[in-house]
C-alpha positions in Angstrom: 294.4 108.6 117.9 292.8 105.8 115.9 289.9 105.1 118.2 288.9 108.7 119.0 290.0 110.6 115.9 287.2 112.5 114.4 284.8 111.9 117.2 285.3 115.4 118.7 286.5 114.0 122.0 289.5 116.1 123.1 290.3 113.5 125.8 291.6 114.0 129.3 295.2 114.1 128.0 294.5 117.1 125.7 292.1 119.5 127.5 291.0 118.1 130.9 289.6 121.5 131.9 287.2 121.5 128.9 286.3 117.8 128.6 282.6 118.7 129.0 282.7 121.7 126.7 280.4 120.9 123.7 281.8 123.7 121.6 285.3 122.4 121.9 284.1 118.9 121.0 282.3 120.1 118.0 285.2 122.3 116.8 287.7 119.5 117.4 285.6 117.0 115.4 285.2 119.5 112.5 289.0 120.0 112.5 290.0 116.3 112.8 287.7 114.6 110.3 288.8 116.3 107.1 292.5 116.7 108.2 293.5 113.1 108.3 292.1 109.6 108.6 292.4 107.9 112.0 295.2 105.7 110.7 297.1 108.7 109.2 296.7 110.7 112.5 298.1 107.8 114.5 301.1 107.5 112.0 301.7 111.2 112.3 301.7 111.1 116.1 304.2 108.2 116.0 306.4 110.1 113.5 306.3 113.3 115.6 307.3 111.4 118.7 310.4 110.1 116.9 311.7 113.5 115.6 314.8 114.7 117.5 315.8 118.3 116.8 317.9 118.8 119.9 321.2 118.9 117.9 320.1 121.9 115.8 318.4 124.1 118.4 321.5 126.3 118.8 321.3 127.2 115.1 317.9 128.9 115.4 318.4 132.6 114.8 314.8 133.7 114.5 313.2 135.5 117.5 311.6 132.7 119.5 308.7 132.9 122.0 307.7 129.8 123.8 304.4 129.7 125.6 303.6 126.8 127.9 301.1 126.1 130.6 302.6 125.5 134.0 300.6 122.3 134.6 300.2 121.0 131.0 299.0 117.4 131.2 300.2 116.5 127.8 303.7 117.9 127.6 305.9 118.5 130.6 306.7 122.2 131.0 310.4 121.1 131.4 310.4 120.5 127.7 309.9 124.2 127.0 312.4 125.2 129.6 314.9 123.0 127.8 314.1 124.6 124.5 314.4 128.1 126.0 317.8 127.2 127.3 319.0 125.8 124.0 317.6 128.3 121.5 319.7 131.5 121.5 317.7 134.5 122.8 314.5 132.4 123.3 311.9 133.7 125.7 309.7 131.4 127.7 306.4 132.5 129.1 304.6 130.1 131.4 300.9 130.6 131.9 298.4 129.2 134.3 296.5 126.1 133.4 296.8 122.4 132.6 295.0 122.2 129.2 297.2 121.6 126.1 298.1 123.8 124.4 
């Protein structure tokens, strides 16, 4: 995150199907630059990776719809399958594609 943050480069691990899309790059750059510094973005990514909510998933009572791409290159679809299994009444819809989200 620190080296590419704010450049508009979505990267092969985010949207490989749109890596050459100038509109996505421009949008991503406009989003990233004012939202956080490169250092803050990297710290947020590290923090998110360390959050473990598995123990409270069964307490979710809100209607839950999970949407995941079947070949997501960033997050294994098995993660959403796990969530759908653990959240009472959750519905999982898997859609075609590999870009994230």
